[in-house]
C-alpha positions in Angstrom: 16.7 -16.7 67.6 13.5 -14.8 67.0 13.6 -13.4 70.6 17.1 -12.1 70.0 15.9 -10.1 67.0 13.0 -8.7 69.0 15.3 -7.7 71.8 17.8 -6.1 69.4 14.9 -4.2 67.7 13.6 -2.9 71.1 17.1 -1.8 72.2 17.6 0.1 68.9 14.2 1.7 69.2 14.8 2.7 72.8 18.2 4.2 71.9 16.8 6.2 69.0 14.0 7.6 71.2 16.4 8.8 73.8 18.2 11.2 71.5 17.7 14.9 71.6 14.2 16.2 70.8 13.4 16.6 67.1 14.2 20.1 65.6 12.7 21.1 62.3 15.7 22.2 60.3 13.6 22.9 57.2 11.8 25.7 59.1 13.9 26.2 62.2 12.8 28.5 65.0 15.6 30.9 65.9 13.4 33.3 68.0 15.2 32.3 71.2 18.6 32.0 69.5 21.3 34.7 70.2 23.9 34.0 67.5 26.4 36.6 68.6 28.6 35.4 71.4 27.9 37.5 74.4 30.7 39.2 76.3 28.8 40.1 79.4 26.1 38.9 81.8 24.2 40.1 84.8 25.2 39.7 88.5 22.4 40.6 90.9 23.1 41.4 94.6 20.5 41.2 97.3 21.4 42.9 100.6 19.7 44.0 103.8 18.9 47.6 104.3 17.7 48.5 107.8 17.9 51.2 110.5 21.5 50.2 111.5 22.6 49.6 107.9 21.2 52.3 105.7 24.4 52.2 103.5 26.1 48.9 103.0 29.6 48.8 101.6 30.2 45.9 99.2 33.4 44.6 97.6 33.1 42.6 94.4 36.0 40.2 93.7 37.3 38.4 90.6 37.5 34.8 91.6 37.0 33.6 95.2 36.9 35.9 98.2 40.2 34.4 99.4 42.1 35.6 96.3 41.2 39.3 97.2 41.4 40.5 93.5 39.0 43.5 93.7 36.7 44.2 90.8 34.4 46.9 92.2 34.0 48.7 95.5 30.5 50.2 96.0 28.2 51.4 98.8 24.5 50.3 98.3 21.5 52.1 99.7 18.9 49.8 98.0 18.2 46.1 98.7 19.0 45.0 95.1 21.6 46.0 92.5 22.5 44.5 89.2 26.0 44.8 87.6 26.9 44.0 84.0 30.2 42.1 84.0 32.3 40.0 81.7 31.0 36.4 81.4 32.9 33.2 82.0 34.3 34.5 85.2 33.8 33.4 88.9 32.8 36.4 91.1 32.5 36.7 94.8 31.1 39.5 96.9 31.5 40.7 100.5 28.8 42.9 102.1 29.9 44.6 105.4 27.2 45.2 108.0 27.2 46.9 111.5 25.6 45.2 114.5 26.2 47.4 117.5 30.0 47.6 117.9 30.6 44.5 115.7 31.1 44.0 112.0 29.4 41.2 110.1 30.7 40.2 106.7 28.3 38.3 104.4 30.0 36.5 101.5 28.6 34.8 98.4 29.9 33.9 95.0 29.1 32.3 91.7 30.2 31.6 88.1 28.8 33.9 85.4 28.7 31.3 82.7 28.1 31.5 79.0 27.2 28.4 77.0 26.7 27.6 73.3 24.4 25.1 71.7 23.6 24.1 68.2 20.3 24.6 66.4 20.4 23.2 62.9 23.1 25.2 61.1 23.6 27.9 63.8 25.3 28.3 67.1 23.2 29.9 69.8 24.4 31.4 73.0 23.0 31.9 76.5 24.4 33.5 79.6 23.5 32.0 83.0 23.2 35.2 85.1 23.8 34.9 88.8 21.9 36.1 91.9 24.0 36.5 95.0 22.2 36.6 98.4 24.1 38.7 101.0 21.1 39.4 103.2 21.4 39.2 107.0 19.5 36.4 108.6 17.8 37.1 111.9 
């Protein structure tokens, strides 16, 4: 019987210790807390700029590439560009490269997600920005 109490005590102790880390709600730290729900996030594109592709046309789509719902058409002359876009949306991008007489399409996508979490008596927000890699691989 004594062993059962000891095991029960250890199980309770283990369960309590696995909870979320302690947060001091008497003097909470809100320095990393954004309390206003964000509307937008950042989508960063990385492309290849080279002798044959000094200007690279890109098409940014809402949803998957297969849906073909165009958000933005642009032509990039720099290897990185960041767009500010509505959050909680899946985006995909196509970059169109030339290789001799051929065309190479590079496609990537991701979900621009916003999440909330609770700190004591406040709701904090974070946006998981996305980096899309459309670079040519040689």
